[in-house]
N, C-alpha and C positions, 0 to 999 in steps of 0.2 A: 314116694317126688311128686311132685305137683308139674303136670306138663301142660301146654296149651298146641295148639297143632293151626297155625293159620296157613288159608285155603287162597288159592289166588281164584279166580273166577276160568274167564274165555280159555279156555284151550288146555282146564284144567277141571272145571266141572262140566261144564257147555261145550258141547261141539263145538268149535273153530269151521265155520263157512263162510259162504263170500256173502255172505246176508247173517248175519252172528253181530254186527253193527248198522244195520238197513240204517232202526230211529234213529241216529246219532247224523248217519251223513246224511238220511234227508231232509231232520230237524235243519242242520248244516247250509245244505242249498237252499232250504223254503224262508231261514228266516234271513239267511244274507242276499237273498233273491238270485245264488250265481250254480252255477251250469258246475259239478266234477269237486266240488270244493276240496275235498279229502283230495283229488289229485296230486300222488307225487310226496303223499306227507301219513309220516308211516306213524301207523297208532300204538305196536306194538308192544306190550305193557311198558303201559307212556299213561301219563293222566286224565283221564280228557281232560280236564280243564286247559292244561297245558297242551293237548293237541288242540283243540278253540283255540286259542291265544294266537299260535301259529299258523290257525286259517288267516285270523283275522288281518294276520301281519304282514300276509299275504295276499292280503284286498288291502292293504294303506292302513287296517285300523286296529282303534286298543279296544283291550276288553275294560268295561264300565260295567259297574251294577245296570244302568238301564240294560243294555247287554245280554249280558249277567242273565239275567231274570225275561227275559225274551223268552232269547234262545228257550232256557228251562222251558217254560210256558212248549212251544209245538215238541220239545223233546218227549215228554210227558203224551201229548194228542199221539205221535210219533207210536210210544211203546206200546200205546190202550192198542194203536189202528193192527200191530202184531205183536199181539198178544194171544189174540186167534190165528193166528199159523201156526205153524209148528219149527219156524225155521229157532227158536229153541232149545235145545236136546239134549240126553243125558250123554256125557264124554265116554268114551269108556266105560265099564262098570261102574262108574260116580254114583250111584245111587244107592247099591247096594253095600257097599263100601262105607258113605257118611254113616248109613242109617245104620249101619253095627258097632261105629267110633261112638254114638247117643245112644247106642244102643246096652254100651261097658261109661257111659258118664263122663266119654271124653271130651274137654272140655272146649270146644272150638270156634277160630273166628275166623275174617276175610280180612290181606289185604292185597287190593285190590287197586289200579287207575280206575276203572269202576267209576263210575259215579252212583251213590248212596240211589236212586232213584231209581238207574238204570241194573243196578245189582239187585235190588228187588222184587223187581218186574223179572226175569231173566230167571231167578234161584224161586221164584211163590210160581216159577209157570211149570218147572221141575220134581216141586212139592217141598224142596228144603233150605226154604228161607227160614224159618224158624228152626233150623239145626243151628243156627252162629247166628248169636244175640247183639256180637259189638262188630269192631272192624273197624281199617281205615280204609278211605277211597277217594276219589280221584276228585273231589271241591278239595280235601282236605289238608290240598298241600301238590304243591306240581313237581317233586321228585319221589322217590317211588320209597327213595332211603327213608324220606321223611314223614310217607302215609308209613310206610313200615313203622315206627317212633311210635306215632298217633297209633296208632292200631293194638298194636303193644301197653302202650299203658289206657286207652282203653280197658284191657284185657283184663291189666292188674285193677283195675275200678269197678272195674262189673263185676265179675271173681272175691274181689275184694282180699286178695292174695300176691304176693311174687310168683314166680314159675323157674323150679330146679333145673327145667330144661325151657328149651319153644322149638318146634318144630314146623318147615316152612316145605310147604306142597306146589310145585308148580310146573309149568313146563320151558319156561326161558329165561337165559342165559341170565337174563336181570333179577329174576330169582333169588337162584344161587347165587350173587354178590349180595341180594339182600337179607336173604340169612344170613352170612358171614359177618354183612352190619349188622345183625340182630346177636350174635353169638350163638346163632340157631343150627341144629342139622336143616339139609337139606332134603326132601324124596324128586328126583325131576323125574317129570312123568314127559316120556315121546309122543305125547300129540296133538302142540299146536307149532308155536314158530319155529320151535327149533328143532334140527336133527336131533336122532341121540349120537351122533360121532361128536356132532358140538355142542352137545352137552356134556356129553361126557369129555370133552379137554378141559371144563370146567371141574373137574371131580367132583362130583355134586357125594355124597354118603351111600346111597341109592337112587339106583334110574332103572326108572322101570317105562315098559309099554303098554299095561293096565294095573290097577289098583290090588286086584288080588294077587298080585305079586308077591304084594307087600306082607310080611310076617304081623301080625295082627300084636301079640305082646312086644310091640317095640315101641308101641303108640300105648298103650292101654299101660 
């Protein structure tokens, strides 16, 4: 049986903290020359491009290619700056879990609202970027379901096969809904935006607080 395992990033692989998205927030304020541009904007489980468009709308602006490219340049500057700090660190026991999956030749990919450049910086920082050869990212679509569709198509192309079983691992209610959209099983981890009680209401296949609680046999 051929399986593909999709991971979310923030709150799943990367520990959520107040500074997790500081590069993105500083790039928004710096590029648009505003203060607290993200105030009141919920970015949990959303496409970063969708979030940027909301901030633009809040400031009576519309997205265009010049604005987008200018923002990306400044975002990369702040990613470089914060790469030298310790704001991006392992969530729970994610690193050992991912290493075990890789050592067992599991096929891994990403479904994330992160822009691909941000995803690369964060996952390189903790040493697992190369474990994920493909994925769907925040610039690929505005909705999580559409990002997931892109991720699945890229996985099929990269691994040159269809999959008998799809598994999604994430920390939010939207990850559960995304798994259902794909016809996938969902492993919910209660280390991010939603509590264990909130996640349980949506009846994930597995609900954990750390990765060691999962029997690897269901994934290999």
